[in-house]
N, C-alpha and C positions, 0 to 999 in steps of 0.2 A: 444518309443524304437525301435531300428533298429534291424532288424531280423538278425539271425546269421547264419541262414540254409536256405535254399531252396530247394523246392521239384523239381522234375525233370521237371515238367510242368512250373514251373516258371523260373527255368534255361533256357528252350528252347525258352519260350517267350521272356526273356530279351535278350539271346544271339541270337536269329533268327535262332538258330540249331535245327532241328528236334530231339526229343528224341532218336531216332534209333542212330543218330551219336553221341549222348552224351554216350549211352551205349557202342557203338563202342570204342569210345575214352578211356572209362574206360576200356575196355576188352584189350584195346592196351597200358595201364598203362600211359595214358597222363594226365588222371584226375582220381580222386578217390571219391568216395561217402562217407559220413561220418556215414550213418547209413539208417534206413528206417521208414517211417512212414506208416504202413500198408504195401502194395505192391510197394510203389513209393519211388523210391530212394531220399535221402538226401544230399545236397551237401551244403559245406562250402560257403559262399557269394564271396569268394576269388576265386571261380571256374571261376567267369565271367572274371576276368582278366587273368587268364590261357587260358580260351577260346579265348580271344581276342590276346593273344601272338602266342596261335595255328594258328588262322586265319591269323594274319601277317607273320609266319613263311609260311604257305602255300602260300602265296601271293607271296612271295620272292622265292618260287619254293623249299623250303626245305621238305623233306620226312616227313612222320610221324614219323618215326625211328629217324632221325636226330632231330627232335623236342622234341621227349621224351628223347633223350640225353643232352638235355640243361637244363631240369629239374632235379635238385638233391633232396637228401632228404629234406623233410619240404617245397616242392613247391617252393624253391629258385630257380632263373633263372641264369644258368652259360653259357655264350654263349663264344665259341671259336672264338676270333677276327679273325684269319687266316682262320678259315672255312667261316666267313662273307665275308672277301676279296676275297676268292675264287668264292663264290657265286655271288658277285656283278660282277666280271669278267666274270663269266657264262653269267648273265643277260645283260653285255654289248655286249658279242658276239651275244646273242639272237636278241638283239636291232638291231645290226650291219646287221645281217642277214634279219632280217624282213623288215628293211627299203629297204635293195635291193630288196626284193622280191615286197613291195608295188611300188617302182619306177619302176621295171619291169613290174608289172601288169600295171601300169598307161600307160608306153610306149605302149605296147602291144594293150591296149583298143583303143589307137588313131593312131597306126601305119598306114601308108599310103599304105603297101605293099598289094596285092590283097590277099595273104593268110598268115596266121602268120608262117607258116613254110619258106616263104621267107624272113622274117625278120630276119635281123642279130642278133638284141639284144634278139629276142625270142631263136633263136639256140643257143646263149651264156647260156641263162637260162637253157635251156635243159641240155647242157653240165653241167654246174654248179651243178644243181639238181643231175646227174647222180653221179657226184664226191662226192656229200655229202652223197648219200645212199652208195656208196662203202666204204666211210671212216667210216661211223656208222657200216656197217655189218664186218669191218677188227678190229673193238675195241672188 
């Protein structure tokens, strides 16, 4: 017979998350315990699927608040497809930015100029970084 509930230790072991994270997720309303066995919280086995979805959301860059909004009553998943498209565009922009940084760092590492400050490409990187900081501060 398959277990219907798992104590917090088993959930931690099977999910790879520490018990402190599980308690935090419960406090934030992302997961819900179904009772206690002594002092140990008990969770429905479905919590493992929820924790996987939370991990996927975190990997995609969603905040815990955004992820919590994706779970409706009864632990059903309701994802706003437009929100996914927006997040995909944000990830695409991050990829483009990080690719440019990677390429710039590789160039600077092998640049023949005697000083990095004499390298035109390095100076362009400095200016681009400064623009990024100004844009971020003006939002």
